[in-house]
C-alpha positions in Angstrom: 4.9 43.2 26.7 4.7 44.4 29.8 7.3 44.5 32.7 6.4 44.2 35.6 10.1 45.2 37.3 12.6 44.1 39.3 12.3 42.7 43.1 15.1 43.0 45.5 14.9 40.9 48.6 15.6 42.9 52.4 17.0 41.3 55.3 15.3 43.0 58.2 17.7 41.5 60.3 15.5 40.6 63.0 11.7 39.0 63.5 9.4 41.9 64.3 6.3 42.2 65.7 3.0 41.1 62.8 2.3 44.8 63.0 5.2 46.2 62.2 5.6 44.2 59.4 2.2 44.7 57.9 2.8 48.9 58.5 6.8 48.2 57.1 4.5 46.2 53.6 1.6 48.7 53.8 4.0 51.9 53.2 5.9 50.2 50.9 2.6 49.8 48.9 1.9 53.3 48.9 5.2 54.4 46.9 5.0 55.5 43.7 7.3 52.0 41.2 6.8 49.8 44.1 4.2 46.9 42.8 3.8 44.0 45.6 5.5 44.2 48.8 5.6 41.5 51.5 7.3 39.6 53.5 8.1 36.1 53.3 5.7 33.2 54.3 9.1 31.0 55.0 11.9 33.3 56.4 10.4 36.1 58.6 13.8 38.1 58.4 13.2 38.6 54.9 10.8 41.1 52.5 10.2 40.5 49.2 9.8 44.3 47.2 8.8 43.9 43.1 9.3 47.3 41.7 10.6 49.7 38.9 13.6 50.6 39.0 13.1 54.0 36.4 10.9 54.9 39.6 12.5 53.8 42.7 15.3 52.2 44.1 16.2 49.7 46.2 19.3 52.2 48.8 15.3 54.2 49.1 13.1 50.6 49.4 15.6 50.3 51.9 15.9 53.5 53.8 12.0 53.0 53.6 12.4 49.7 55.5 14.6 50.8 57.5 12.2 54.0 59.0 9.9 51.8 60.9 13.6 49.4 62.8 14.8 50.4 65.7 18.6 49.6 65.8 21.9 50.6 67.1 23.8 49.3 63.8 22.7 48.7 60.4 19.3 48.3 60.3 18.8 46.4 57.0 20.7 44.4 53.7 19.8 43.7 50.7 20.6 40.4 49.5 19.8 40.4 46.3 18.1 41.0 43.3 
């Protein structure tokens, strides 16, 4: 049986422009260990990232997303896995 990994929900804490959202998803899709990355169709601030925790950590995913968001405080928050 092949495992599909773990899914983490990331709150980006703000509504982002469509091109920024696409850039984040494209970036994550290229990272080793990330199986899929997409924003929720229902809540614009939430991103669902399916990944292999043996290859990449949820914190590393969060850090990657943070690089796309300009803010004075925390850009993202890990909600759950």
